[in-house]
N, C-alpha and C positions, 0 to 999 in steps of 0.2 A: 178245541180250536184248532184250525189248520195252521201249519207253519207260516205260510204266507200272511194269513190273517193276523196272527200274532206279531209277525215282524212289521207289518203295516201299522198296527197299534202302536208298537213301541217307537216306531218312526214318528208318528203323529204325537205321541205323548212327549217325546223328546223336545220336538219343535214347539209344541204348545206350552211346554214348561220354560223354554228359553226365551220366547218372545215377551212374556209378561215381565221377565226380568229386565230386559232391555227397556221396555215402557216405563217401568218404575224407576230406573236409574235415569233415563232421559228427561222424565217429567220433574225431576228433582225431589221426589218424595223421599228418596234415599240418596244421601250425598256421601260418596266414599272417596273424594279427591284428596289422596294423601301422598302420591308419588310425584315428584317433580321430574318431568322427562329429561331435563338437562343433568340431573344429578347421577352419581355412580349408580344408585339403585335403579333409577330410570333407565339408564342405558343397559343395565344387566337385564332388567326385565324385558326390555325391547328385543335384545339379541336372544334371549331364551324363547320369547314368543315367536320370532322369526324362525329359529331353529325347529322349534316344536311344529310349526305349520309346514315347514319344508320336509320334515320326516313323516308327520302323521298323515298328511293328504295322499301322498303317492302309496304309503304303506296301506291305508284304508282302501283304497281304490283297487290295489292289486292283492288284497288279502286273500281272496278266494282262490287265487292262482298259485298261492305259495305251495311247495311240495308237501310240507307237513299237513297243511290244512286240506289239500286234496285227499290225502290219505285218510284223514280223520272223517271226512263227510262223505265218503263213499258208502252209499246205501244207507245212510243214517240222517234221517230228517232231525233228530234230536240234535246231533253234532252240527249239522247245517245251522240250525237255529241258534246254537251257542256261538258259533263263529261268525254269523251275520249280526248278532247282537253285539259281539265284541267290536266288530267294525263300526256299528252305530255309536257304541260307547266312546270309541276313540274320537270320532269326529264331534260328538256332543261335548265332551270334556274340553276338547280344544276350543270349541266355539265359546263355551262358558268361560274359559280362561281369558280369551280375547276380549269378551264383552265387559267383564269385570275389570281388566286392566285398562280398557279404553276408558272407562269412567273413573277409575282411580288415578289415571295420569292427567286428568283434566282435559279429556277428549283428544288424546294424541291420535292423529290419523292413522298412524302405522297400525294400531291395534284395530281400528276400523276396517281398514283394508284387508288385514288378515283374517278377521271375522267374516268379511264378504267372500273371500276366497273359500272359507271352510263351507259357507252356505252354498256356493256354487258346487263344491265337491259333494255336498249332502244331495243335491239334485241327481247325482249319477248313482246313488246307491238305493234308490226306490226299489223295494222288494216286489217281485212278481213271480207268479207260478212258472212262467217260461224260463226266466232267468234261473230259477232254483232247480229246474229239471236239467237245463243246459250245464250249470255248474256241477251238479251231482253226476251227470253223465260224463262230463269232461274228466271228473275225478276217476271214474271207473275205467275210462280209456288210458288214463295215465298209469293206472295200476297194471293194465294188461301189456303195455308196451315196455 
């Protein structure tokens, strides 16, 4: 399987696995409301969620331009696949964190907004052949300069 097909499959699997989680929780089939948003635990989880989102979204969007990643992906589709998968894992785990905490806190809007921001960031990491070639060639140019 080509690298881009693999990454697209992974992208779709992540999203198709997360959507049923939201549907199950929203329908009430699974009830996990245990955190009171106004409590100390609720405040801590809210602040942690905001910090996680503020760190993970920019990091995942800039991941392929980091110096160490550029060096690693030069002329290696396997390394590119690993780093791109890591980028998707970061966003997916953050999205799952926010969806679960949204329902654990009794539908606290902050977690819903953070999950929506992660979904929007997800739209910017759709794998394509052109993007892969560009990022791998940019890594090669970085090495030469």
